[in-house]
C-alpha positions in Angstrom: 10.1 30.3 -1.3 7.0 28.2 -0.5 9.0 25.0 -0.9 11.6 26.2 1.6 8.8 26.8 4.1 7.3 23.3 3.4 10.8 21.8 3.9 11.4 23.8 7.1 8.0 22.7 8.4 9.0 19.0 7.7 12.4 19.4 9.4 10.9 21.2 12.4 8.2 18.6 12.9 10.7 15.9 12.6 12.9 17.6 15.2 9.9 17.8 17.6 9.0 14.2 16.9 12.5 13.0 17.5 12.8 14.9 20.8 9.5 13.4 21.9 10.5 9.9 20.9 13.9 10.2 22.6 12.2 11.4 25.8 9.3 9.1 25.9 10.1 6.1 23.7 13.9 5.8 23.5 13.7 2.0 23.7 11.8 1.9 20.4 14.4 4.1 18.7 17.2 1.9 20.2 15.5 -1.2 18.8 14.9 0.3 15.4 18.6 1.3 15.3 19.4 -2.4 15.5 17.3 -3.5 12.5 13.7 -4.3 11.5 11.5 -7.3 12.0 8.0 -6.3 10.8 5.2 -8.8 10.8 3.3 -7.1 8.0 3.9 -6.2 4.4 1.5 -3.5 3.2 0.9 -3.0 -0.5 -1.1 0.2 -0.7 -1.9 3.2 -2.8 0.5 6.2 -2.8 -2.4 8.5 -2.0 -1.3 11.0 0.7 -4.5 10.3 2.7 -3.7 6.7 3.3 -0.5 6.5 5.5 -0.4 2.9 6.7 1.4 3.5 10.0 -0.8 6.3 11.0 -4.2 4.7 10.2 -3.2 1.5 12.0 -1.5 3.3 14.9 1.6 1.2 14.2 5.0 2.0 15.6 8.0 2.6 13.3 9.2 -0.9 12.4 5.8 -2.7 12.5 4.9 -2.5 8.8 7.1 -2.9 5.7 5.4 -0.8 3.1 5.2 -0.7 -0.7 3.0 2.0 -2.3 2.1 2.9 -5.9 -0.8 4.5 -7.7 -4.0 2.4 -7.1 -2.2 -0.4 -5.1 -1.4 -2.3 -8.3 0.2 -5.7 -8.2 2.0 -6.3 -11.5 4.6 -9.0 -12.0 6.4 -6.6 -14.3 6.9 -4.1 -11.5 10.5 -4.5 -10.4 10.1 -2.4 -7.3 7.2 -4.5 -6.1 9.1 -7.7 -6.9 12.1 -6.6 -4.9 9.9 -5.6 -2.0 8.0 -8.9 -2.1 11.3 -10.9 -2.2 12.8 -8.9 0.7 9.7 -9.0 2.8 8.9 -12.7 2.3 12.3 -14.3 2.3 14.5 -12.0 4.4 12.1 -10.3 6.8 9.8 -13.3 6.9 6.6 -11.2 7.3 3.6 -13.3 8.3 0.8 -11.2 6.8 0.6 -9.4 3.4 -2.1 -6.7 3.1 -3.3 -5.2 -0.1 -5.1 -2.0 0.8 -7.3 0.0 -1.6 -9.3 3.0 -0.7 -12.4 4.8 -1.6 -12.1 8.0 -3.7 -9.1 6.4 -5.5 -7.7 8.7 -8.1 -6.0 5.8 -10.0 -9.3 3.9 -10.3 -11.1 7.1 -11.3 -8.4 7.9 -13.9 -8.7 4.3 -15.3 -12.5 4.7 -15.6 -12.3 8.1 -17.3 -12.0 8.8 -21.0 -9.2 11.2 -20.3 -5.7 10.9 -21.7 -2.8 11.3 -19.3 1.0 11.2 -19.6 2.5 8.1 -21.1 3.6 6.8 -17.7 0.2 7.2 -16.1 -1.6 5.8 -19.2 0.7 2.7 -19.1 0.0 2.2 -15.4 -3.8 2.5 -15.5 -4.4 0.5 -18.7 -4.5 -2.8 -16.8 -7.0 -1.3 -14.4 -9.1 -0.3 -17.3 -9.1 -3.8 -18.7 -9.9 -5.4 -15.3 -12.8 -3.2 -14.6 -14.3 -2.9 -18.1 -16.8 -5.8 -17.7 -17.8 -4.7 -14.2 -18.4 -1.1 -15.4 -21.1 -2.2 -17.7 -23.3 -3.1 -14.7 -23.0 0.6 -13.6 -21.8 -0.1 -10.0 -20.9 2.6 -7.5 -17.3 3.8 -7.4 -16.9 2.1 -4.0 -17.8 -1.3 -5.6 -15.3 -0.8 -8.4 -12.5 0.1 -5.9 -13.4 -3.0 -3.9 -13.4 -5.2 -7.0 -10.0 -3.7 -8.1 -8.5 -4.4 -4.6 -9.8 -8.0 -4.6 -8.3 -8.4 -8.0 -4.9 -7.2 -6.9 -5.0 -9.7 -4.0 -5.9 -12.4 -6.5 -3.0 -11.4 -8.7 -0.7 -11.4 -5.6 -1.7 -14.9 -4.7 -0.7 -16.1 -8.2 2.6 -14.1 -8.2 5.6 -16.3 -8.7 7.5 -14.8 -5.7 4.4 -15.4 -3.4 3.9 -18.9 -4.7 7.5 -19.7 -3.8 7.2 -18.1 -0.4 4.0 -20.1 0.3 5.9 -23.3 -0.4 8.4 -22.3 2.3 5.9 -20.8 4.6 2.3 -22.2 4.1 1.1 -20.1 7.1 1.7 -16.9 5.2 -1.6 -15.0 5.2 -2.9 -12.4 2.7 -5.8 -10.1 3.0 -7.5 -7.3 1.1 -8.6 -4.2 3.0 -10.4 -1.0 2.0 -9.8 2.3 3.7 -12.4 5.0 3.7 -10.7 8.4 3.9 -14.0 10.1 4.9 -14.5 7.9 8.0 -10.9 6.8 8.7 -12.0 3.2 8.9 -10.5 0.1 7.4 -12.6 -2.9 6.5 -11.7 -6.4 5.4 -12.9 -7.6 2.1 -14.2 -11.2 1.7 
């Protein structure tokens, strides 16, 4: 019964949102009905506290989004590969954002000695390997999340699809951001 209430809440909120949009921003809906032309591809964490459109006050249609646990960039991830290919070659986005966040459960899981299900273990193993050397210096969790996010941006810059896209569009930009769920602020990593 609780799931029915949750679903009803979702549908009721959507109805109210839709009515508001149709009354106050019908031109946006009309444009979105014709297709999309986002300028940004956002590769972020699936964490429910980090909704890209909301934390950037973007309109529907502004950001093309790919999310997974701990914003991992893996060449073996077919979902990521298809998103990259579509965003870079068909939508022709101009900016790719890799966004990590503090209090990241994926990074915490990778740093723990816990054993998870086979899917989660397989997903976090590369994070464990990436952060193993850094962890010896006993950094704060925030520093590890930042290092992980920078590493994902580095992996993205070496990704075969991105390399091909950069040959066609050398002005394509990529950036790493960190979101702080406690303050609501984004910051650019160097």
